[in-house]
Each structure stands twice: as C-alpha cells, then as structure tokens.
C-alpha positions in Angstrom: 147.2 -51.6 -31.0 146.6 -52.4 -34.5 143.9 -55.0 -34.8 144.8 -58.2 -37.0 142.6 -58.5 -40.0 142.9 -60.8 -42.8 141.7 -60.8 -46.3 142.1 -64.0 -48.2 141.3 -64.6 -52.1 140.2 -68.2 -52.0 138.9 -68.0 -55.7 139.6 -65.9 -59.3 138.0 -66.5 -62.5 139.0 -64.0 -65.0 138.4 -60.7 -63.1 136.0 -62.1 -60.6 137.1 -63.4 -57.3 135.6 -64.3 -54.3 137.3 -64.6 -50.6 137.1 -63.9 -46.9 137.6 -60.7 -44.7 138.7 -62.1 -40.9 138.6 -59.8 -38.1 138.2 -59.9 -34.2 134.4 -59.8 -34.4 134.2 -62.7 -36.9 134.7 -63.7 -41.0 132.5 -62.7 -43.9 132.5 -64.0 -47.3 132.6 -61.5 -50.0 132.6 -61.2 -54.0 134.5 -59.0 -56.4 135.5 -57.4 -59.5 138.7 -56.2 -60.9 137.7 -53.4 -63.6 138.9 -53.3 -67.3 142.0 -50.9 -66.0 143.2 -54.2 -64.5 144.1 -51.6 -61.4 140.6 -50.7 -59.7 138.4 -53.1 -57.8 135.2 -53.3 -55.8 133.9 -56.0 -53.3 130.9 -56.7 -51.6 129.6 -59.2 -48.8 125.9 -60.2 -48.7 125.6 -59.8 -44.7 127.4 -56.0 -44.9 125.7 -52.4 -45.3 128.4 -51.3 -47.4 131.1 -52.4 -49.8 134.9 -51.8 -50.5 136.3 -49.9 -53.4 140.3 -50.1 -54.0 143.4 -50.2 -56.3 146.1 -52.4 -57.0 149.3 -50.7 -56.1 152.1 -53.1 -57.1 152.4 -56.7 -57.0 151.9 -57.4 -53.5 150.0 -54.1 -52.2 146.5 -52.7 -52.4 144.7 -49.8 -51.3 141.2 -50.5 -50.0 138.4 -48.1 -48.5 135.0 -49.1 -46.8 132.1 -47.1 -47.5 128.7 -47.5 -45.7 125.8 -45.5 -46.4 123.0 -46.4 -44.0 122.1 -44.5 -40.6 125.4 -44.9 -39.0 127.2 -44.5 -41.8 131.4 -44.6 -41.9 134.1 -44.8 -44.0 137.7 -45.9 -43.7 140.7 -46.8 -45.8 143.6 -49.3 -45.3 146.9 -50.4 -47.4 147.2 -54.2 -47.6 150.4 -56.3 -48.3 150.7 -59.9 -49.2 152.0 -61.9 -46.5 153.9 -65.0 -48.0 
C-alpha cells in the first residue's frame, strides 16, 4: 500500500522556493532553490538530517531523491506528479 505524501510549494521568488512536505508522521517545512539550468533543484528542512535533490521532468512532474548521511543513513527516490 502506498503511503500518501504531499509536497506543497507555498511561495516562490525567482529560483528560490519554500513549502511543506506532509506524510503520515507529520509535516516538515522546507526551503529550496532551482539551479541555473532551470531543471535541477535542492531542498532542505531545518529539522531533518538530510536533503532532497531533484529534477523537473515535465510541466507537471518532478523526480526527487532524499539523501541522509548520519548513523542510520538512507536514500530514496520518487516521481511526483502535480494534482490539479
């Protein structure tokens, strides 16, 4: 069973953005930036051990990979599609 996760961009100024990531255990606020290629991005949450790298795959689709580098390191990737 897929666990619902929701990414919401709440503000964008030029290439900088902020938003929320909601999942069954709660919600995290994050801040991010789109790189000068206008396709790659990174976002980070102040209450997290890792960060997300991603790529814009189309008008309504991104790929994002989470990387955590502490004692219990982990990685994971997902394709996210905009819900209208």
